[in-house]
VEXMI-527138 format. One record per residue (C-alpha): x, y, z; residue number from 1. Coordinates in steps of 0.5 Angstrom, whole numbers, plus 500, padded with zeros to 3 digits. Layout:
// VEXMI-527138
site c1 X c2 Y c3 Z num NUM
...
This chain:
// VEXMI-527138
site c1 851 c2 580 c3 128 num 1
site c1 857 c2 580 c3 126 num 2
site c1 863 c2 575 c3 123 num 3
site c1 864 c2 572 c3 130 num 4
site c1 857 c2 571 c3 131 num 5
site c1 855 c2 569 c3 125 num 6
site c1 861 c2 563 c3 126 num 7
site c1 857 c2 561 c3 132 num 8
site c1 851 c2 560 c3 130 num 9
site c1 854 c2 556 c3 124 num 10
site c1 857 c2 552 c3 129 num 11
site c1 852 c2 551 c3 133 num 12
site c1 847 c2 548 c3 127 num 13
site c1 853 c2 544 c3 125 num 14
site c1 853 c2 542 c3 132 num 15
site c1 846 c2 539 c3 131 num 16
site c1 845 c2 536 c3 126 num 17
site c1 852 c2 532 c3 129 num 18
site c1 847 c2 531 c3 135 num 19
site c1 842 c2 528 c3 131 num 20
site c1 846 c2 523 c3 128 num 21
site c1 849 c2 521 c3 134 num 22
site c1 842 c2 521 c3 137 num 23
site c1 840 c2 516 c3 132 num 24
site c1 846 c2 512 c3 132 num 25
site c1 845 c2 512 c3 140 num 26
site c1 838 c2 509 c3 139 num 27
site c1 841 c2 504 c3 134 num 28
site c1 845 c2 501 c3 140 num 29
site c1 840 c2 502 c3 145 num 30
site c1 836 c2 498 c3 141 num 31
site c1 841 c2 492 c3 140 num 32
site c1 843 c2 493 c3 147 num 33
site c1 835 c2 491 c3 149 num 34
site c1 836 c2 485 c3 143 num 35
site c1 842 c2 482 c3 147 num 36
site c1 842 c2 484 c3 156 num 37
site c1 835 c2 482 c3 155 num 38
site c1 832 c2 484 c3 163 num 39
site c1 828 c2 480 c3 168 num 40
site c1 821 c2 483 c3 167 num 41
site c1 820 c2 487 c3 173 num 42
site c1 821 c2 481 c3 177 num 43
site c1 822 c2 481 c3 184 num 44
site c1 830 c2 480 c3 184 num 45
site c1 834 c2 484 c3 190 num 46
site c1 839 c2 487 c3 186 num 47
site c1 842 c2 489 c3 192 num 48
site c1 843 c2 484 c3 198 num 49
site c1 850 c2 486 c3 201 num 50
site c1 852 c2 493 c3 202 num 51
site c1 858 c2 496 c3 205 num 52
site c1 858 c2 499 c3 212 num 53
site c1 857 c2 506 c3 210 num 54
site c1 852 c2 504 c3 205 num 55
site c1 856 c2 506 c3 199 num 56
site c1 856 c2 500 c3 194 num 57
site c1 851 c2 495 c3 193 num 58
site c1 853 c2 488 c3 189 num 59
site c1 852 c2 485 c3 183 num 60
site c1 845 c2 484 c3 182 num 61
site c1 843 c2 476 c3 185 num 62
site c1 839 c2 471 c3 181 num 63
site c1 832 c2 474 c3 180 num 64
site c1 827 c2 470 c3 184 num 65
site c1 820 c2 470 c3 182 num 66
site c1 813 c2 470 c3 186 num 67
site c1 811 c2 463 c3 185 num 68
site c1 805 c2 463 c3 180 num 69
site c1 803 c2 456 c3 181 num 70
site c1 799 c2 459 c3 188 num 71
site c1 793 c2 462 c3 188 num 72
site c1 793 c2 470 c3 188 num 73
site c1 788 c2 473 c3 192 num 74
site c1 787 c2 481 c3 191 num 75
site c1 783 c2 485 c3 194 num 76
site c1 779 c2 492 c3 190 num 77
site c1 778 c2 498 c3 194 num 78
site c1 777 c2 505 c3 191 num 79
site c1 775 c2 513 c3 194 num 80
site c1 772 c2 515 c3 188 num 81
site c1 779 c2 518 c3 185 num 82
site c1 783 c2 513 c3 185 num 83
site c1 782 c2 505 c3 184 num 84
site c1 787 c2 501 c3 190 num 85
site c1 787 c2 493 c3 187 num 86
site c1 792 c2 489 c3 193 num 87
site c1 795 c2 483 c3 191 num 88
site c1 797 c2 478 c3 196 num 89
site c1 803 c2 476 c3 191 num 90
site c1 808 c2 481 c3 195 num 91
site c1 804 c2 483 c3 199 num 92
site c1 803 c2 491 c3 196 num 93
site c1 800 c2 495 c3 191 num 94
site c1 800 c2 491 c3 185 num 95
site c1 796 c2 498 c3 181 num 96
site c1 793 c2 504 c3 183 num 97
site c1 787 c2 506 c3 177 num 98
site c1 786 c2 514 c3 176 num 99
site c1 779 c2 514 c3 174 num 100
site c1 779 c2 522 c3 172 num 101
site c1 785 c2 521 c3 167 num 102
site c1 785 c2 516 c3 161 num 103
site c1 790 c2 512 c3 158 num 104
site c1 792 c2 515 c3 153 num 105
site c1 789 c2 520 c3 148 num 106
site c1 789 c2 517 c3 141 num 107
site c1 792 c2 521 c3 135 num 108
site c1 788 c2 524 c3 130 num 109
site c1 791 c2 522 c3 124 num 110
site c1 790 c2 515 c3 126 num 111
site c1 784 c2 516 c3 125 num 112
site c1 782 c2 516 c3 132 num 113
site c1 781 c2 523 c3 136 num 114
site c1 777 c2 520 c3 142 num 115
site c1 779 c2 519 c3 149 num 116
site c1 781 c2 512 c3 151 num 117
site c1 775 c2 509 c3 154 num 118
site c1 780 c2 505 c3 160 num 119
site c1 783 c2 509 c3 165 num 120
site c1 791 c2 511 c3 166 num 121
site c1 794 c2 505 c3 170 num 122
site c1 801 c2 506 c3 175 num 123
site c1 805 c2 500 c3 177 num 124
site c1 802 c2 497 c3 170 num 125
site c1 804 c2 491 c3 167 num 126
site c1 809 c2 488 c3 172 num 127
site c1 809 c2 483 c3 177 num 128
site c1 812 c2 487 c3 184 num 129
site c1 807 c2 491 c3 187 num 130
site c1 808 c2 498 c3 191 num 131
site c1 811 c2 497 c3 198 num 132
site c1 814 c2 489 c3 196 num 133
site c1 819 c2 488 c3 200 num 134
site c1 826 c2 485 c3 197 num 135
site c1 833 c2 483 c3 199 num 136
site c1 833 c2 475 c3 198 num 137
site c1 830 c2 469 c3 200 num 138
site c1 830 c2 469 c3 207 num 139
site c1 825 c2 476 c3 206 num 140
site c1 821 c2 473 c3 200 num 141
site c1 820 c2 465 c3 201 num 142
site c1 813 c2 463 c3 196 num 143
site c1 811 c2 472 c3 196 num 144
site c1 805 c2 469 c3 198 num 145
site c1 802 c2 474 c3 203 num 146
site c1 794 c2 474 c3 206 num 147
site c1 791 c2 481 c3 205 num 148
site c1 786 c2 483 c3 210 num 149
site c1 781 c2 488 c3 210 num 150
site c1 782 c2 492 c3 215 num 151
site c1 776 c2 499 c3 217 num 152
site c1 781 c2 505 c3 214 num 153
site c1 784 c2 500 c3 209 num 154
site c1 788 c2 493 c3 208 num 155
site c1 793 c2 489 c3 211 num 156
site c1 798 c2 484 c3 209 num 157
site c1 801 c2 479 c3 213 num 158
site c1 807 c2 473 c3 212 num 159
site c1 811 c2 469 c3 217 num 160
site c1 816 c2 466 c3 216 num 161
site c1 819 c2 459 c3 218 num 162
site c1 825 c2 462 c3 222 num 163
site c1 820 c2 466 c3 226 num 164
site c1 820 c2 473 c3 222 num 165
site c1 813 c2 475 c3 221 num 166
site c1 812 c2 482 c3 215 num 167
site c1 805 c2 486 c3 217 num 168
site c1 804 c2 492 c3 213 num 169
site c1 798 c2 496 c3 213 num 170
site c1 796 c2 501 c3 208 num 171
site c1 790 c2 507 c3 210 num 172
site c1 787 c2 512 c3 206 num 173
site c1 787 c2 519 c3 205 num 174
site c1 786 c2 526 c3 201 num 175
site c1 790 c2 528 c3 194 num 176
site c1 792 c2 520 c3 191 num 177
site c1 796 c2 520 c3 199 num 178
site c1 796 c2 513 c3 202 num 179
site c1 799 c2 511 c3 209 num 180
site c1 803 c2 506 c3 209 num 181
site c1 807 c2 502 c3 214 num 182
site c1 812 c2 496 c3 214 num 183
site c1 812 c2 493 c3 220 num 184
site c1 818 c2 487 c3 221 num 185
site c1 818 c2 482 c3 228 num 186
site c1 822 c2 477 c3 230 num 187
site c1 817 c2 472 c3 233 num 188
site c1 823 c2 467 c3 236 num 189
site c1 828 c2 467 c3 242 num 190
site c1 834 c2 469 c3 238 num 191
site c1 836 c2 474 c3 233 num 192
site c1 835 c2 474 c3 226 num 193
site c1 840 c2 477 c3 221 num 194
site c1 837 c2 482 c3 216 num 195
site c1 840 c2 482 c3 209 num 196
site c1 839 c2 488 c3 205 num 197
site c1 832 c2 491 c3 204 num 198
site c1 829 c2 494 c3 198 num 199
site c1 822 c2 498 c3 200 num 200
site c1 820 c2 498 c3 193 num 201
site c1 817 c2 504 c3 190 num 202
site c1 813 c2 502 c3 185 num 203
site c1 816 c2 502 c3 176 num 204
site c1 815 c2 508 c3 171 num 205
site c1 813 c2 505 c3 164 num 206
site c1 810 c2 508 c3 158 num 207
site c1 803 c2 511 c3 158 num 208
site c1 803 c2 507 c3 151 num 209
site c1 806 c2 505 c3 145 num 210
site c1 807 c2 513 c3 142 num 211
site c1 810 c2 515 c3 149 num 212
site c1 816 c2 518 c3 146 num 213
site c1 817 c2 523 c3 151 num 214
site c1 818 c2 517 c3 156 num 215
site c1 826 c2 516 c3 154 num 216
site c1 827 c2 523 c3 156 num 217
site c1 822 c2 524 c3 162 num 218
site c1 820 c2 518 c3 165 num 219
site c1 824 c2 515 c3 170 num 220
site c1 827 c2 515 c3 178 num 221
site c1 827 c2 522 c3 183 num 222
site c1 829 c2 522 c3 189 num 223
site c1 830 c2 528 c3 195 num 224
site c1 834 c2 530 c3 200 num 225
site c1 828 c2 534 c3 202 num 226
site c1 831 c2 541 c3 199 num 227
site c1 834 c2 538 c3 192 num 228
site c1 831 c2 534 c3 187 num 229
site c1 835 c2 529 c3 183 num 230
site c1 832 c2 526 c3 177 num 231
site c1 835 c2 520 c3 174 num 232
site c1 831 c2 519 c3 167 num 233
site c1 831 c2 513 c3 163 num 234
site c1 836 c2 516 c3 158 num 235
site c1 842 c2 516 c3 164 num 236
site c1 841 c2 508 c3 165 num 237
site c1 841 c2 507 c3 157 num 238
site c1 847 c2 511 c3 155 num 239
site c1 843 c2 516 c3 151 num 240
site c1 843 c2 524 c3 152 num 241
site c1 849 c2 529 c3 154 num 242
site c1 853 c2 523 c3 157 num 243
site c1 854 c2 518 c3 153 num 244
site c1 856 c2 513 c3 158 num 245
site c1 855 c2 506 c3 157 num 246
site c1 848 c2 503 c3 159 num 247
site c1 847 c2 501 c3 166 num 248
site c1 842 c2 497 c3 170 num 249
site c1 842 c2 500 c3 176 num 250
site c1 843 c2 506 c3 180 num 251
site c1 844 c2 508 c3 187 num 252
site c1 843 c2 514 c3 190 num 253
site c1 844 c2 519 c3 196 num 254
site c1 848 c2 518 c3 204 num 255
site c1 843 c2 517 c3 210 num 256
site c1 838 c2 523 c3 207 num 257
site c1 833 c2 520 c3 202 num 258
site c1 826 c2 523 c3 204 num 259
site c1 822 c2 520 c3 198 num 260
site c1 824 c2 517 c3 192 num 261
site c1 820 c2 517 c3 185 num 262
site c1 818 c2 513 c3 179 num 263
site c1 815 c2 517 c3 174 num 264
site c1 814 c2 519 c3 167 num 265
site c1 812 c2 525 c3 164 num 266
site c1 805 c2 526 c3 167 num 267
site c1 804 c2 521 c3 174 num 268
site c1 808 c2 519 c3 179 num 269
site c1 809 c2 514 c3 185 num 270
site c1 813 c2 517 c3 190 num 271
site c1 814 c2 514 c3 197 num 272
site c1 816 c2 520 c3 202 num 273
site c1 819 c2 517 c3 209 num 274
site c1 817 c2 521 c3 215 num 275
site c1 822 c2 527 c3 216 num 276
site c1 826 c2 523 c3 223 num 277
site c1 826 c2 517 c3 218 num 278
site c1 830 c2 518 c3 213 num 279
site c1 832 c2 512 c3 207 num 280
site c1 839 c2 511 c3 207 num 281
site c1 838 c2 510 c3 199 num 282
site c1 835 c2 510 c3 193 num 283
site c1 836 c2 504 c3 188 num 284
site c1 834 c2 504 c3 181 num 285
site c1 833 c2 500 c3 175 num 286
site c1 831 c2 498 c3 169 num 287
site c1 827 c2 493 c3 168 num 288
site c1 824 c2 489 c3 161 num 289
site c1 816 c2 490 c3 160 num 290
site c1 811 c2 486 c3 156 num 291
site c1 810 c2 488 c3 149 num 292
site c1 803 c2 493 c3 148 num 293
site c1 799 c2 489 c3 145 num 294
site c1 794 c2 490 c3 138 num 295
site c1 798 c2 497 c3 136 num 296
site c1 802 c2 493 c3 130 num 297
site c1 809 c2 495 c3 129 num 298
site c1 812 c2 497 c3 136 num 299
site c1 819 c2 500 c3 135 num 300
site c1 821 c2 494 c3 132 num 301
site c1 818 c2 489 c3 137 num 302
site c1 823 c2 492 c3 142 num 303
site c1 821 c2 491 c3 148 num 304
site c1 819 c2 497 c3 152 num 305
site c1 824 c2 499 c3 157 num 306
site c1 822 c2 502 c3 165 num 307
site c1 825 c2 503 c3 171 num 308
site c1 823 c2 501 c3 177 num 309
site c1 825 c2 505 c3 184 num 310
site c1 827 c2 503 c3 192 num 311
site c1 828 c2 505 c3 198 num 312
site c1 834 c2 501 c3 200 num 313
site c1 836 c2 499 c3 207 num 314
site c1 843 c2 497 c3 209 num 315
site c1 842 c2 490 c3 213 num 316
site c1 842 c2 489 c3 220 num 317
site c1 840 c2 484 c3 226 num 318
site c1 833 c2 484 c3 229 num 319
site c1 834 c2 482 c3 237 num 320
site c1 829 c2 477 c3 240 num 321
site c1 822 c2 478 c3 241 num 322
site c1 824 c2 485 c3 238 num 323
site c1 821 c2 489 c3 232 num 324
site c1 823 c2 494 c3 227 num 325
site c1 818 c2 499 c3 224 num 326
site c1 818 c2 505 c3 218 num 327
site c1 813 c2 509 c3 216 num 328
site c1 811 c2 512 c3 210 num 329
site c1 806 c2 516 c3 206 num 330
site c1 805 c2 514 c3 198 num 331
site c1 802 c2 519 c3 194 num 332
site c1 800 c2 515 c3 187 num 333
site c1 796 c2 520 c3 182 num 334
site c1 797 c2 525 c3 177 num 335
site c1 803 c2 530 c3 177 num 336
site c1 798 c2 536 c3 179 num 337
site c1 803 c2 542 c3 181 num 338
site c1 796 c2 544 c3 186 num 339
site c1 796 c2 538 c3 189 num 340
site c1 803 c2 536 c3 190 num 341
site c1 805 c2 543 c3 192 num 342
site c1 800 c2 542 c3 198 num 343
site c1 803 c2 535 c3 200 num 344
site c1 810 c2 538 c3 199 num 345
site c1 807 c2 544 c3 204 num 346
site c1 804 c2 539 c3 209 num 347
site c1 810 c2 534 c3 210 num 348
site c1 816 c2 540 c3 209 num 349
site c1 820 c2 535 c3 204 num 350
site c1 819 c2 539 c3 197 num 351
site c1 815 c2 533 c3 194 num 352
site c1 812 c2 538 c3 189 num 353
site c1 820 c2 537 c3 185 num 354
site c1 817 c2 531 c3 183 num 355
site c1 814 c2 535 c3 178 num 356
site c1 821 c2 536 c3 174 num 357
site c1 821 c2 543 c3 172 num 358
site c1 828 c2 541 c3 170 num 359
site c1 835 c2 546 c3 174 num 360
site c1 841 c2 548 c3 172 num 361
site c1 842 c2 550 c3 166 num 362
site c1 836 c2 547 c3 163 num 363
site c1 832 c2 551 c3 168 num 364
site c1 836 c2 558 c3 166 num 365
site c1 839 c2 557 c3 174 num 366
site c1 832 c2 556 c3 177 num 367
site c1 830 c2 563 c3 174 num 368
site c1 826 c2 557 c3 169 num 369
site c1 823 c2 554 c3 174 num 370
site c1 820 c2 560 c3 177 num 371
site c1 817 c2 562 c3 172 num 372
site c1 815 c2 554 c3 170 num 373
site c1 811 c2 555 c3 177 num 374
site c1 808 c2 563 c3 177 num 375
site c1 805 c2 560 c3 169 num 376
site c1 803 c2 555 c3 170 num 377
site c1 800 c2 557 c3 177 num 378
site c1 797 c2 563 c3 173 num 379
site c1 794 c2 559 c3 167 num 380
site c1 790 c2 555 c3 171 num 381
site c1 787 c2 560 c3 175 num 382
site c1 785 c2 564 c3 168 num 383
site c1 781 c2 557 c3 167 num 384
site c1 778 c2 556 c3 173 num 385
site c1 777 c2 565 c3 173 num 386
site c1 773 c2 564 c3 165 num 387
site c1 772 c2 557 c3 165 num 388
site c1 775 c2 556 c3 157 num 389
site c1 778 c2 551 c3 155 num 390
site c1 786 c2 551 c3 156 num 391
site c1 788 c2 552 c3 148 num 392
site c1 784 c2 559 c3 149 num 393
site c1 786 c2 560 c3 156 num 394
site c1 794 c2 559 c3 153 num 395
site c1 792 c2 564 c3 147 num 396
site c1 790 c2 570 c3 153 num 397
site c1 796 c2 569 c3 158 num 398
site c1 801 c2 570 c3 152 num 399
site c1 796 c2 577 c3 151 num 400
site c1 798 c2 578 c3 158 num 401
site c1 804 c2 577 c3 158 num 402
site c1 804 c2 581 c3 152 num 403
site c1 802 c2 587 c3 155 num 404
site c1 806 c2 586 c3 161 num 405
site c1 812 c2 587 c3 157 num 406
site c1 809 c2 591 c3 152 num 407
site c1 812 c2 598 c3 155 num 408
site c1 819 c2 594 c3 154 num 409
site c1 818 c2 592 c3 147 num 410
site c1 816 c2 600 c3 145 num 411
site c1 822 c2 603 c3 149 num 412
site c1 827 c2 598 c3 145 num 413
site c1 823 c2 600 c3 138 num 414
site c1 824 c2 607 c3 140 num 415
site c1 831 c2 606 c3 141 num 416
site c1 832 c2 601 c3 135 num 417
site c1 829 c2 607 c3 130 num 418
site c1 834 c2 612 c3 132 num 419
site c1 840 c2 607 c3 131 num 420
site c1 837 c2 607 c3 124 num 421
site c1 837 c2 615 c3 124 num 422
site c1 844 c2 614 c3 126 num 423
site c1 846 c2 610 c3 121 num 424
site c1 849 c2 614 c3 116 num 425
site c1 853 c2 619 c3 122 num 426
site c1 856 c2 612 c3 125 num 427
site c1 858 c2 610 c3 117 num 428
site c1 861 c2 617 c3 117 num 429
site c1 865 c2 615 c3 123 num 430
site c1 868 c2 609 c3 121 num 431
site c1 870 c2 612 c3 114 num 432
site c1 874 c2 618 c3 118 num 433
site c1 876 c2 613 c3 124 num 434
site c1 877 c2 606 c3 119 num 435
site c1 885 c2 605 c3 122 num 436
site c1 884 c2 607 c3 128 num 437
site c1 879 c2 602 c3 132 num 438
site c1 879 c2 605 c3 139 num 439
site c1 878 c2 612 c3 137 num 440
site c1 873 c2 609 c3 133 num 441
site c1 869 c2 606 c3 139 num 442
site c1 870 c2 612 c3 143 num 443
site c1 867 c2 616 c3 138 num 444
site c1 861 c2 612 c3 136 num 445
site c1 859 c2 612 c3 145 num 446
site c1 860 c2 619 c3 144 num 447
site c1 854 c2 619 c3 140 num 448
site c1 850 c2 614 c3 142 num 449
site c1 850 c2 618 c3 149 num 450
site c1 849 c2 625 c3 146 num 451
site c1 843 c2 621 c3 142 num 452
site c1 841 c2 618 c3 149 num 453
site c1 841 c2 611 c3 144 num 454
site c1 843 c2 605 c3 148 num 455
site c1 845 c2 599 c3 143 num 456
site c1 843 c2 594 c3 146 num 457
site c1 836 c2 596 c3 148 num 458
site c1 835 c2 593 c3 141 num 459
site c1 836 c2 586 c3 145 num 460
site c1 834 c2 588 c3 153 num 461
site c1 827 c2 585 c3 151 num 462
site c1 829 c2 578 c3 149 num 463
site c1 834 c2 578 c3 154 num 464
site c1 829 c2 579 c3 159 num 465
site c1 823 c2 574 c3 156 num 466
site c1 829 c2 569 c3 155 num 467
site c1 826 c2 566 c3 163 num 468
site c1 819 c2 567 c3 162 num 469
site c1 819 c2 563 c3 154 num 470
site c1 824 c2 557 c3 158 num 471
site c1 818 c2 557 c3 163 num 472
site c1 813 c2 557 c3 158 num 473
site c1 816 c2 552 c3 155 num 474
site c1 817 c2 547 c3 161 num 475
site c1 811 c2 549 c3 165 num 476
site c1 808 c2 546 c3 158 num 477
site c1 812 c2 540 c3 158 num 478
site c1 810 c2 538 c3 165 num 479
site c1 802 c2 541 c3 166 num 480
site c1 797 c2 536 c3 166 num 481
site c1 792 c2 540 c3 165 num 482
site c1 794 c2 540 c3 157 num 483
site c1 794 c2 532 c3 157 num 484
site c1 788 c2 531 c3 152 num 485
site c1 785 c2 538 c3 151 num 486
site c1 783 c2 540 c3 145 num 487
site c1 784 c2 547 c3 141 num 488
site c1 782 c2 547 c3 134 num 489
site c1 784 c2 541 c3 130 num 490
site c1 789 c2 539 c3 136 num 491
site c1 786 c2 533 c3 140 num 492
site c1 792 c2 534 c3 145 num 493
site c1 796 c2 540 c3 147 num 494
site c1 801 c2 537 c3 150 num 495
site c1 803 c2 532 c3 145 num 496
site c1 805 c2 535 c3 136 num 497
site c1 798 c2 536 c3 132 num 498
site c1 799 c2 531 c3 128 num 499
site c1 794 c2 531 c3 121 num 500
site c1 796 c2 526 c3 117 num 501
site c1 803 c2 522 c3 116 num 502
site c1 807 c2 523 c3 110 num 503
site c1 809 c2 514 c3 110 num 504
site c1 817 c2 513 c3 107 num 505
site c1 819 c2 520 c3 109 num 506
site c1 824 c2 519 c3 114 num 507
site c1 830 c2 521 c3 113 num 508
site c1 829 c2 528 c3 114 num 509
site c1 834 c2 531 c3 122 num 510
site c1 829 c2 532 c3 127 num 511
site c1 822 c2 532 c3 124 num 512
site c1 822 c2 526 c3 121 num 513
site c1 820 c2 520 c3 126 num 514
site c1 821 c2 512 c3 124 num 515
site c1 813 c2 513 c3 122 num 516
site c1 815 c2 518 c3 117 num 517
site c1 814 c2 526 c3 117 num 518
site c1 808 c2 528 c3 121 num 519
site c1 804 c2 533 c3 118 num 520
site c1 804 c2 539 c3 124 num 521
site c1 800 c2 544 c3 122 num 522
site c1 801 c2 549 c3 128 num 523
site c1 809 c2 548 c3 128 num 524
site c1 809 c2 551 c3 121 num 525
site c1 804 c2 557 c3 122 num 526
site c1 809 c2 559 c3 128 num 527
site c1 815 c2 558 c3 123 num 528
site c1 811 c2 561 c3 117 num 529
site c1 809 c2 568 c3 122 num 530
site c1 816 c2 568 c3 126 num 531
site c1 818 c2 569 c3 118 num 532
site c1 813 c2 574 c3 117 num 533
site c1 816 c2 577 c3 124 num 534
site c1 824 c2 577 c3 121 num 535
site c1 821 c2 581 c3 115 num 536
site c1 818 c2 587 c3 119 num 537
site c1 824 c2 587 c3 123 num 538
site c1 829 c2 593 c3 121 num 539
site c1 836 c2 591 c3 120 num 540
site c1 841 c2 593 c3 125 num 541
site c1 845 c2 599 c3 122 num 542
site c1 852 c2 597 c3 118 num 543
site c1 849 c2 590 c3 117 num 544
site c1 852 c2 587 c3 111 num 545
site c1 846 c2 585 c3 106 num 546
site c1 849 c2 577 c3 106 num 547
site c1 848 c2 577 c3 114 num 548
site c1 842 c2 581 c3 113 num 549
site c1 839 c2 575 c3 109 num 550
site c1 842 c2 570 c3 115 num 551
site c1 838 c2 573 c3 120 num 552
site c1 831 c2 574 c3 116 num 553
site c1 831 c2 566 c3 115 num 554
site c1 833 c2 564 c3 121 num 555
site c1 826 c2 562 c3 125 num 556
site c1 827 c2 556 c3 121 num 557
site c1 832 c2 554 c3 125 num 558
site c1 825 c2 554 c3 130 num 559
site c1 821 c2 549 c3 125 num 560
site c1 826 c2 543 c3 126 num 561
site c1 827 c2 545 c3 133 num 562
site c1 820 c2 545 c3 135 num 563
site c1 816 c2 542 c3 130 num 564
site c1 815 c2 535 c3 134 num 565
site c1 815 c2 539 c3 141 num 566
site c1 807 c2 540 c3 143 num 567
site c1 802 c2 543 c3 140 num 568
site c1 801 c2 548 c3 147 num 569
site c1 808 c2 550 c3 145 num 570
site c1 807 c2 551 c3 138 num 571
site c1 800 c2 556 c3 139 num 572
site c1 804 c2 560 c3 145 num 573
site c1 809 c2 562 c3 140 num 574
site c1 805 c2 563 c3 134 num 575
site c1 801 c2 567 c3 139 num 576
site c1 806 c2 571 c3 141 num 577
site c1 809 c2 572 c3 133 num 578
site c1 802 c2 575 c3 131 num 579
site c1 802 c2 579 c3 138 num 580
site c1 809 c2 582 c3 136 num 581
site c1 807 c2 584 c3 128 num 582
site c1 802 c2 587 c3 130 num 583
site c1 806 c2 592 c3 136 num 584
site c1 811 c2 593 c3 131 num 585
site c1 805 c2 595 c3 126 num 586
site c1 802 c2 599 c3 131 num 587
site c1 809 c2 602 c3 133 num 588
site c1 812 c2 603 c3 126 num 589
site c1 811 c2 611 c3 126 num 590
site c1 814 c2 612 c3 132 num 591
site c1 818 c2 619 c3 131 num 592
site c1 826 c2 617 c3 134 num 593
site c1 827 c2 624 c3 136 num 594
site c1 834 c2 624 c3 131 num 595
site c1 837 c2 631 c3 130 num 596
site c1 836 c2 632 c3 122 num 597
site c1 842 c2 635 c3 120 num 598
site c1 848 c2 630 c3 122 num 599
site c1 853 c2 635 c3 121 num 600
site c1 850 c2 639 c3 127 num 601
site c1 852 c2 634 c3 132 num 602
site c1 859 c2 635 c3 135 num 603
site c1 862 c2 629 c3 135 num 604
site c1 862 c2 629 c3 127 num 605
site c1 865 c2 637 c3 127 num 606
site c1 871 c2 637 c3 132 num 607
site c1 874 c2 643 c3 128 num 608
site c1 869 c2 648 c3 129 num 609
site c1 870 c2 648 c3 137 num 610
site c1 877 c2 650 c3 136 num 611
site c1 875 c2 656 c3 131 num 612
site c1 871 c2 659 c3 137 num 613
């Protein structure tokens, strides 16, 4: 690394420290904003009572209208073995979905609880607005009470208004966590009815528990135009992230091309898909304030958690006399499991699996990381199913396979680096001889490289090629629900840090401290130790001064800060990868660089010899 590289790395370090300080400042601002700007607790408020003719704008949110709590609530509960569906008369929709095979949360070992929670994961939990509620003003809500009827295939919800409008919703069950649904607006009068702007509620995304610190980054709203999916995480609403924008209560997106919209957290999603020939005009998302988690002690300074309510938004219109308007949907309410979502996407041709949120643009290496994330996740699941071992050991095995795949490239790079080392005396002689002529020095250096079949860039080639794989692994582990609750050695949940205990009172260390104190995460420490060991075994590049060598050898310590509180699955992969690299370094230690022993025989260093001949 030259002086320019040192400066760049130093600036990056300074930038990261600044980022940490700014994020802490943003968190405090968000907490203060939450205290001073309360949002209605997931009511059936219409946040969009009017719209422009081209559906490009929405009005200021209307005063919330809460379903009449004095009326008795009727519920119907149906189950299909995978999920339990609770329907409610308040709003005439799906109140919640209980995923029977998934625990609500995985308790932290450092809290003295290492077993899975007895309760199950619940979608649209702790909110008052059901999935497929129709919002949009008093004329579409009334008292909000529907009549529920169990049908041969599911549930029907019906409500008739005084002006002759009748709303009928039908729900029927399918496979792969899918529910077929329809919303029918009927005009039973002999005159036209003016319909206000309507919201068909997709559902509300919420953190799974009080320790779900990933919801701000991974939870939010998504929508897709049939080809490209756009994610709107909670931080975009609260003013966090790179945008540093002012907090906002709602967002409207799309222009007649919304094929599906979703409310999701890190591992679960409610995704409402339109039929191929019936895209919705727009997607509407808003922040809602959720009740405090109970029986968890101090909860983030007792600031109520935020959720994201998502809906399909339809412009105002007119329903002629004795006419009807029906919209058909397919609801996915389940885990973000790639194999399931890929099948759904293929069935409906709408890229439903994009709700996995593997990333896009720079965050996914412009699609390359996403490709490898899907490939690695599929390979990990196939290997897990084939050998029948836990996902922790599966990560170890797939890391070994990746290392074997790149072994020839790494070995070739090692040979090239050794040749570079052997050429160090000759390179030093060239620098001394042509120290006043940079252009001539560069020319002679490349001539020397060519004569000895050395590529000075080959040492970086394996790292460059493996970078998309690492990004894919990083993204895959972040999104893979298969790792949620997966045990390995002392790690109780490979999707979370492997915290063994908490050192209370130490909350000031950048990147690694938490509001509860300093977590003791063993795997990242082992990862950092392996990286430092590897860096001390890796020979320095020729010409690098001792100060630069020392900096490069201790640079891996920065990775400990960045990845300390990331998932233990990633730390496991990186630790195993580093240990395998150390093994490879030792095995290739005695590779013969095949460089001429006598530098004086090199024509590049003896130009006078040619003249004598």
